[in-house]
C-alpha positions as CSV (number, residue, x, y, z in Angstrom):
1,M,142.7,30.4,25.1
2,A,142.0,27.2,23.7
3,L,145.4,25.3,25.3
4,A,144.7,27.2,28.5
5,K,141.0,25.8,28.3
6,F,141.9,22.3,27.6
7,L,144.5,21.4,30.1
8,S,141.6,21.4,32.3
9,V,140.3,18.4,30.3
10,P,141.0,15.2,31.3
11,W,142.9,12.8,29.0
12,G,144.1,15.1,26.9
13,K,142.2,14.4,23.5
14,E,141.4,18.2,22.6
15,L,145.3,19.2,23.5
16,G,146.4,16.6,21.5
17,E,144.1,17.8,18.4
18,I,145.1,21.5,19.0
19,L,149.0,21.0,18.8
20,N,148.7,18.7,15.3
21,F,149.8,19.4,12.2
22,D,146.5,17.8,10.1
23,I,146.1,21.3,7.9
24,P,145.3,21.9,4.4
25,G,148.2,21.6,2.6
26,T,147.5,25.4,0.6
27,Y,147.3,27.2,4.1
28,S,149.4,30.4,3.2
29,S,151.8,31.4,6.3
30,D,149.9,34.1,7.1
31,D,146.7,31.6,7.8
32,I,149.0,29.7,9.6
33,L,149.9,32.6,11.9
34,G,146.0,32.7,12.3
35,L,145.5,29.6,12.6
36,T,148.3,29.3,15.9
37,V,147.2,32.6,17.4
38,Q,143.7,31.0,17.7
39,R,145.5,28.1,19.6
40,S,147.3,30.6,21.6
41,I,147.4,30.1,25.4
42,I,147.6,32.4,28.5
43,L,150.1,30.3,30.4
44,R,153.7,31.4,29.8
45,S,155.6,28.2,30.3
46,W,153.7,27.1,26.9
47,E,154.9,29.8,25.1
48,D,157.9,27.5,23.8
49,S,155.3,24.9,23.0
50,V,153.4,27.0,20.7
51,F,156.2,28.6,18.9
52,L,157.8,25.4,18.1
53,H,154.3,24.2,16.9
54,L,154.4,27.6,14.7
55,K,157.5,26.6,13.0
56,V,156.6,23.1,12.5
57,L,153.3,24.4,10.6
58,L,155.7,26.6,8.8
59,A,158.3,24.2,7.5
60,L,155.5,22.0,5.9
61,C,153.1,24.3,4.8
62,R,155.3,27.2,3.5
63,D,158.6,25.7,3.3
64,R,157.6,22.6,2.1
65,D,160.5,21.1,4.0
66,P,159.4,17.8,6.0
67,V,162.9,17.7,7.0
68,T,163.3,20.2,9.1
69,A,159.4,19.9,10.5
70,F,160.7,16.4,11.8
71,R,163.3,17.8,13.9
72,L,161.3,20.6,14.9
73,Q,158.6,18.1,15.8
74,V,160.9,16.1,17.9
75,D,161.8,19.4,20.0
76,L,158.3,19.8,20.1
77,A,157.5,16.9,22.0
78,Q,160.4,17.0,24.0
79,N,159.2,20.2,25.1
80,I,155.9,18.4,26.1
81,F,157.7,15.8,27.8
82,R,159.0,18.3,30.1
83,E,155.7,20.2,30.6
84,F,153.9,17.0,32.1
85,S,156.9,16.3,34.2
86,S,154.8,17.3,37.6
87,D,150.9,18.1,37.7
88,L,149.5,17.3,34.4
89,R,150.2,13.0,34.5
90,F,146.6,12.3,33.4
91,L,146.4,14.9,30.7
92,A,149.7,13.5,29.5
93,I,148.3,10.1,28.0
94,H,147.0,11.5,24.9
95,A,149.0,14.8,24.0
96,Q,152.3,12.6,24.4
97,N,150.3,9.6,22.1
98,T,149.5,12.4,19.5
99,M,153.4,14.1,19.6
100,S,154.7,10.2,19.4
101,I,152.3,9.3,16.5
102,R,153.5,12.9,14.3
103,N,156.8,12.4,14.6
104,Q,156.3,8.9,13.5
105,Q,154.1,10.1,10.2
106,M,156.5,12.8,9.7
107,Q,159.9,10.6,9.0
108,L,157.8,9.0,6.6
109,I,158.2,11.7,4.1
110,S,161.6,11.4,3.3
111,S,162.8,9.7,0.4
112,D,166.4,8.9,1.2
113,P,166.4,5.9,3.1
114,E,169.0,6.6,5.3
115,Q,167.6,9.7,6.6
116,E,164.5,7.5,6.7
117,N,166.0,5.3,9.3
118,A,167.7,8.2,11.0
119,H,164.5,9.3,11.6
120,L,162.8,6.3,12.6
121,E,165.6,5.5,15.2
122,L,165.3,9.1,16.5
123,A,161.5,8.4,16.7
124,T,161.8,5.1,18.4
125,R,164.0,6.4,21.1
126,L,161.3,9.3,21.8
127,L,158.6,6.7,22.0
128,N,161.1,4.7,23.9
129,R,161.3,7.8,26.5
130,A,157.6,8.7,26.6
131,F,157.1,4.5,27.5
132,T,159.7,4.9,30.4
133,I,157.6,7.7,31.6
134,C,154.4,5.8,31.2
135,I,155.8,2.6,33.1
136,N,157.7,4.3,36.0
137,D,154.7,6.5,37.3
138,R,154.2,6.1,40.7
139,A,151.0,8.5,40.6
140,P,147.8,7.5,41.7
141,L,145.7,5.5,39.2
142,A,143.5,8.0,38.6
143,I,146.0,10.3,37.5
144,S,149.0,8.1,36.5
145,R,151.0,8.0,33.2
146,K,150.5,4.5,32.8
147,W,147.1,4.3,31.2
148,G,149.3,5.5,28.0
149,A,151.2,2.3,28.2
150,Y,149.9,0.1,26.1
151,Y,149.1,2.6,23.3
152,I,153.1,3.6,23.0
153,M,154.2,-0.3,23.3
154,G,152.2,-0.4,19.9
155,L,153.4,2.1,18.7
156,L,157.0,1.0,19.8
157,F,156.4,-2.3,17.9
158,K,155.6,-0.7,14.9
159,L,158.8,1.1,14.2
160,Y,160.6,-1.6,15.4
161,L,159.2,-3.6,12.7
162,R,160.3,-0.6,10.8
163,L,163.1,-0.9,11.2
164,D,163.4,-4.9,10.9
165,C,164.6,-4.8,14.5
166,V,161.4,-7.4,16.2
167,H,164.0,-8.8,18.6
168,L,163.8,-5.2,20.8
169,T,160.4,-5.8,21.3
170,N,161.3,-8.3,23.5
171,N,162.9,-5.6,25.7
172,V,159.5,-3.8,26.1
173,L,157.5,-6.9,27.4
174,R,160.4,-7.5,29.7
175,A,159.9,-4.0,31.0
176,M,155.9,-4.3,31.2
177,K,156.4,-7.6,32.9
178,V,158.4,-6.0,35.9
179,V,156.2,-3.1,36.5
180,E,152.2,-3.0,38.0
181,L,149.8,-2.4,35.0
182,P,146.3,-2.0,35.6
183,D,144.6,-5.0,34.0
184,I,144.3,-4.3,30.5
185,S,140.7,-5.0,29.9
186,L,140.4,-1.7,31.9
187,F,142.0,0.4,28.9
188,P,140.9,1.8,25.9
189,K,139.8,-0.7,23.2
190,S,141.7,1.2,20.9
191,H,144.7,1.1,22.7
192,I,144.1,-2.8,23.5
193,V,143.4,-3.6,19.7
194,I,146.7,-1.7,18.3
195,F,148.9,-3.2,21.2
196,R,147.4,-7.4,20.6
197,Y,147.7,-6.1,17.0
198,Y,151.5,-5.8,16.9
199,L,151.8,-8.6,19.8
200,G,150.5,-10.7,17.0
201,I,152.8,-9.7,14.2
202,V,155.9,-10.0,16.5
203,A,154.5,-13.8,17.3
204,F,154.1,-14.5,13.6
205,L,157.3,-13.2,12.5
206,N,158.6,-15.6,15.2
207,Q,156.6,-18.6,14.0
208,S,154.8,-18.7,17.0
209,Y,151.7,-18.9,15.0
210,K,149.2,-20.1,17.9
211,N,149.7,-17.4,19.8
212,A,149.8,-14.8,16.8
213,S,146.0,-16.5,16.0
214,S,145.2,-15.7,19.9
215,E,146.2,-12.2,19.7
216,L,145.4,-11.7,16.2
217,E,141.3,-12.9,16.9
218,T,141.5,-10.4,20.3
219,A,142.9,-7.4,18.2
220,F,139.6,-8.6,15.7
221,S,137.6,-8.8,17.7
222,L,137.5,-5.6,19.6
223,C,138.1,-3.8,16.4
224,H,135.0,-1.2,15.5
225,K,133.1,-3.2,12.6
226,H,133.1,0.1,10.7
227,Y,136.8,0.2,10.5
228,N,137.4,-2.0,7.7
229,R,141.3,-0.7,6.4
230,N,142.1,-1.4,10.6
231,L,140.0,-4.8,10.1
232,E,141.8,-5.7,6.6
233,L,145.4,-5.2,8.6
234,I,144.5,-7.5,11.2
235,L,143.3,-10.1,8.8
236,S,146.3,-9.8,6.7
237,Y,148.0,-11.8,9.1
238,W,145.1,-13.9,10.8
239,I,143.7,-15.8,7.4
240,P,147.5,-17.1,6.4
241,T,147.5,-18.2,10.2
242,R,144.4,-19.8,10.7
243,I,145.1,-21.2,7.3
244,L,148.5,-23.0,8.7
245,V,147.5,-24.2,11.7
246,Y,143.9,-24.7,11.9
247,H,143.6,-25.6,8.4
248,Q,140.6,-22.9,8.1
249,L,140.0,-21.3,4.7
250,P,137.9,-17.9,4.5
251,S,134.7,-18.0,2.6
252,P,134.6,-16.0,-0.4
253,K,131.0,-14.0,1.7
254,F,133.4,-13.4,4.6
255,L,135.9,-12.0,2.3
256,F,133.4,-9.7,0.1
257,K,133.9,-7.0,2.3
258,Y,137.7,-6.7,1.9
259,P,138.6,-5.8,-1.9
260,Y,142.5,-6.3,-1.3
261,L,142.2,-9.6,0.5
262,K,139.6,-11.1,-1.6
263,D,141.8,-10.7,-4.5
264,I,144.4,-12.4,-2.9
265,Y,142.6,-15.6,-1.1
266,V,139.5,-16.3,-3.1
267,P,141.5,-17.7,-5.8
268,L,143.6,-19.1,-3.5
269,C,141.7,-20.7,-1.3
270,H,139.6,-22.3,-4.6
271,A,142.7,-24.0,-5.7
272,I,143.3,-25.8,-1.8
273,K,140.1,-27.1,-2.4
274,K,140.5,-28.3,-5.5
275,G,143.7,-29.4,-5.1
276,N,144.7,-27.4,-7.9
277,L,148.9,-27.0,-7.3
278,G,149.1,-24.7,-11.0
279,A,146.4,-22.1,-10.1
280,F,147.9,-22.3,-6.4
281,G,151.5,-22.0,-7.3
282,Q,150.1,-19.1,-9.8
283,C,148.4,-17.0,-7.4
284,L,151.1,-17.2,-5.3
285,K,153.6,-15.9,-7.8
286,K,151.1,-13.1,-9.1
287,N,150.8,-11.8,-5.6
288,E,154.2,-12.0,-4.4
289,S,155.2,-8.3,-4.0
290,L,152.0,-8.0,-1.7
291,L,152.5,-10.9,0.4
292,A,156.3,-10.2,0.8
293,K,155.6,-6.9,1.8
294,T,153.5,-8.4,4.6
295,K,156.5,-11.2,4.9
296,T,153.0,-13.7,4.7
297,Y,154.6,-15.1,1.8
298,L,156.5,-18.0,2.8
299,T,153.9,-18.9,5.8
300,L,151.2,-18.9,2.7
301,E,153.7,-21.5,0.8
302,G,153.6,-23.7,3.6
303,T,149.9,-24.1,3.0
304,R,150.8,-26.2,-0.4
305,E,150.6,-29.4,1.6
306,L,147.0,-28.3,2.3
307,C,146.8,-28.4,-1.9
308,L,148.5,-31.9,-2.3
309,R,146.6,-33.1,0.4
310,N,143.4,-32.6,-2.0
311,L,145.4,-33.6,-5.1
312,F,146.2,-36.8,-3.8
313,R,142.9,-37.3,-2.3
314,K,141.3,-36.6,-6.0
315,T,143.8,-39.1,-7.4
316,W,142.4,-42.0,-5.0
317,I,138.7,-41.1,-6.0
318,I,139.3,-41.7,-9.3
319,L,141.1,-44.7,-9.0
320,D,137.8,-46.3,-7.1
321,K,139.2,-45.5,-3.6
322,S,142.0,-48.3,-3.6
323,T,143.7,-49.2,-0.4
324,R,146.7,-49.7,-2.8
325,L,148.1,-47.5,-5.1
326,P,151.5,-47.1,-6.9
327,T,153.8,-44.6,-6.2
328,S,154.2,-44.0,-9.7
329,V,150.5,-42.8,-9.9
330,F,150.8,-40.1,-7.7
331,Q,154.1,-39.0,-9.8
332,T,151.3,-38.5,-12.6
333,A,148.8,-37.0,-10.4
334,L,151.8,-34.2,-9.6
335,K,153.1,-34.0,-13.2
336,V,149.5,-33.3,-14.4
337,A,149.3,-30.2,-11.8
338,G,152.2,-29.1,-13.1
339,S,155.0,-30.3,-10.9
340,D,157.2,-33.3,-12.3
341,F,159.3,-34.8,-10.0
342,D,161.3,-38.2,-9.6
343,L,159.8,-41.4,-7.6
344,L,162.2,-40.8,-5.0
345,H,161.2,-37.2,-4.4
346,V,157.9,-38.5,-4.8
347,E,158.2,-40.6,-2.2
348,A,159.6,-38.0,0.2
349,I,156.3,-35.9,-0.6
350,L,154.2,-38.9,0.9
351,A,156.4,-39.9,3.9
352,N,156.0,-36.3,4.9
353,M,152.1,-35.8,4.4
354,V,151.7,-39.6,6.3
355,S,153.9,-37.5,9.4
356,K,152.1,-34.6,9.4
357,G,148.6,-36.8,9.4
358,Y,147.6,-35.3,5.9
359,V,147.3,-39.1,4.7
360,R,146.8,-42.1,6.7
361,G,148.9,-45.1,5.9
362,Y,152.5,-46.5,5.0
363,I,154.9,-46.5,1.9
364,S,156.3,-49.9,0.6
365,R,159.4,-49.2,-1.1
366,D,160.2,-52.9,-2.0
367,R,157.1,-52.9,-3.8
368,M,156.6,-49.0,-5.2
369,T,153.5,-48.8,-3.3
370,V,151.2,-46.7,-0.9
371,V,149.1,-48.8,1.3
372,L,146.3,-46.4,2.6
373,S,144.2,-47.0,5.7
374,A,140.9,-48.7,5.0
375,K,139.2,-45.9,7.2
376,D,139.4,-42.4,6.3
377,P,142.8,-42.1,4.4
378,F,142.4,-38.7,3.9
379,P,141.4,-36.6,7.0
380,K,139.2,-33.9,6.5
381,R,141.5,-31.1,7.5
382,T,140.0,-28.0,6.2
383,T,136.9,-26.0,7.0
384,I,135.1,-22.9,6.1
385,I,135.0,-20.0,7.9
């Protein structure tokens, strides 16, 4: 009776919940049968869906066979799409999203990389179908599937990133531009957050850091402040972006709420502020595997120039803020910091720092001297947020 009741409820939240598989792993097959009976219906057109749902639960909890469960879940999702082809558009939004996310979760269970990729690709095709259904719906907005578009896009982006096919996100964005969707501010915040988050990651991976920062900032500001794990995921990309582009370092007080990020960025930011190249390199090396997993390692490697700027400024202060310093002085500073370079390499580093605005002045190669500006030769580049 439950399903029959929830078929009349807008948005389909309750319908999505009774067609999930979040049940304890200790359930027996008899328990599952009883649970499914409780979730039964009076509409004959839904018999296939309920039967498939039961088979999914049995495959997971009785047979411990996630591969079979995934295939059955795909059939169930396709059946759900067919049932929502006519008069239940508005209800379909959450139900379709729920079925899609279940497929996505199930394919992660496989330990075989090739099988996992095959499942990922199948889940992606299913999500693509759901996305097409959403954006091409011509029903009035009050009952339109278009309200599920941004949520489905976020899930699609997530799978594309898992498959390492970032370029495929362009197809989704192009399709979105040619259809008329309601203003994004009218969508549920959770839909906006997931869409902005993955859009920010895509921009980050395409090295469009300013766009990435803007999208991630929006996602962070809209995310519920009690969802620390979600905030931490957003910050794992937003923080390196802010450091690289705007030279803004997060304070230890800000990072205290996020233990995973605190362990990485407190020592890293301390090393940058102190100009300690050795500690900077050690911090990157220590967290290399974690940073490589999020593809932020190379971005943080690019912040080494901030650390160099602070090292050179300390050298200038120690030498009484002289406006003319031998190139060898900076070579010695680098050597003390753990980086032994010849003079030619040191000149190249200094020239790069000058061209990027970290140092004001010029290099006199004839005299092997660095001539610094009399006024603020090392512009302040870092701020604490």
